[in-house]
Structures are given as C-alpha cells and as structure tokens.
N, C-alpha and C positions, 0 to 999 in steps of 0.2 A: 657325397658330402652332405647332401640334404638330410639323409637318414641319421647321420652323425649329430647334426643339430637337433633333430627331433629327440634322439635318445638322450643327449646331454640336457636338453630342455626339460624332458620328463623327469630325469634323475634330479635335476635342480628343483623342480616343482615339488617332488615328493619330500626331499630334504627340507625345503622351505616350509612346507606344511607341517612337518614334524617340528620345525623351529618355532612355530606358533606356540607350541606347548612346552618346548624346552628352551630356556633362555640362552643356552650356550650356542645354539645355532642361529646365525644371522638371517632372519626371514626376508627382510626387504632386499638385501643384495642378491639373494638366491632367486627371489621373484623377478627382479630386474634381469638377471641372467636368463631366466626362463623366457621372459618376453623377448629378449634379444635372439635367443636360439629359435624360438617358435617363429619369429619374424623372418629369420633366414631360412628356416626349414619347411614351414607349413603355414600358409595364409589362414587356413581353416582353424588350426590350433591357436594361432595368434589372436584371431578374432574371438574365439571362445574364451581365451584367457582375459582379454580386455573387456569383454562383456560380462564376465563373472561378477555376481553382485558383491562379493567381498574382495576377492583377489584383484580384480580389475580396478576397483575403486582405490584400493590400497596402492597399487602401482601408479595409477594416474596422479593421485594426491602427492605421492613422494616425487615422482618424476617431474611434474609441472610446478609444484609449489614448495617442495621440500617440507612437507607437513607430515607429522606423525600424530594421529588422533590421541587426545588426552587419555582416553580409556586404555588404549594400547600402551601408552607410556607407563601408566600406573601398573598395568599387568606385567609388563616387561621388568620394571624395576622391583616389584614385589618378588617375582620368580627369581630374578637375578640375585638379589640380596639373600633370599631364603636359601637358595642352593649354594651360593658361595660361602655364606656364613656356616652352613652345615659342613661343607667340605673343610673350611678352615678349622672348625671345631674338632673334627676327627683326625686331622693331620697333626703329626707330632712336631716336626721341625718348625721352629719359630719363623725362619726365613720363608718357608712355604706359606705359612699363615699370612705373613706380611705381603707376600706376592699376591695371594688371593684377594686380600682387602684392597690392594693397590689396583688390581684389575677391575674390581667392582666399582671403585671410585672413578676410574677412567671411563668405563662404559657408561656409568651414570651421567658423568659430565657430557659425554658425547650424545646420549639420548636426549638430555635436557637442552642441548644446544639447538635442537630443531624446534620449529614453531609447532604449536598445537592447534588443532581444529576446534 
C-alpha cells in the first residue's frame, strides 16, 4: 500500500507541476493530494515536498491560510482567459462558446474568492 501512495503522489506531483504552466490542470489540489500521498507513503518524500522552496510554501499557504499569492492569481487568470477565449474562438457551435465563457467566469470567481498574499 505504501508504494501505491508513493506512485500516486509522484503522478499527482508531475501533473500538478504541468498544471503550473497549463491553466486547465488544477495545481493546488494536485499538490495537496501529493502531500497526502507522500505523508502516507514516505516520510522522506513528504519532508522533501514540504521543504521545497516553491511547492512547500505554496502548499502551506493554501492549507493553513487559504491564500493564493497575487502573482499566481494574475498568471492563472491570464492563462485561463487566453486559452479559453482561443478555444471559444475556434469552436463553431454557439452553445460550446457559451459553455467555455461560463467555465472561465466560474473559475475566475472561484480563484478571486481566495485571499491574496
């Protein structure tokens, strides 16, 4: 079971890091899942993750204070709107365009609901 947690945590970490650059993937929940899996699977990996200069700080800020840094919010929202507007532009059915814009508005609302550092 321990190895399953380590494998799942590592997969979650890789996808979470990719999510830093792709706004479609939710970075914070994946990093929180990584922390959970590493906590259950390997004390050494959990300690490494929590001491990591970027990832550890990101996890602690969100877990303890529900804070998303302002710089991260700006980056997330720029990438989100750029990618979803592009997708809405190239899609032909109007209902699909409306769905993309609705998703963008919902995610924006959710991101802005968290405090900034």
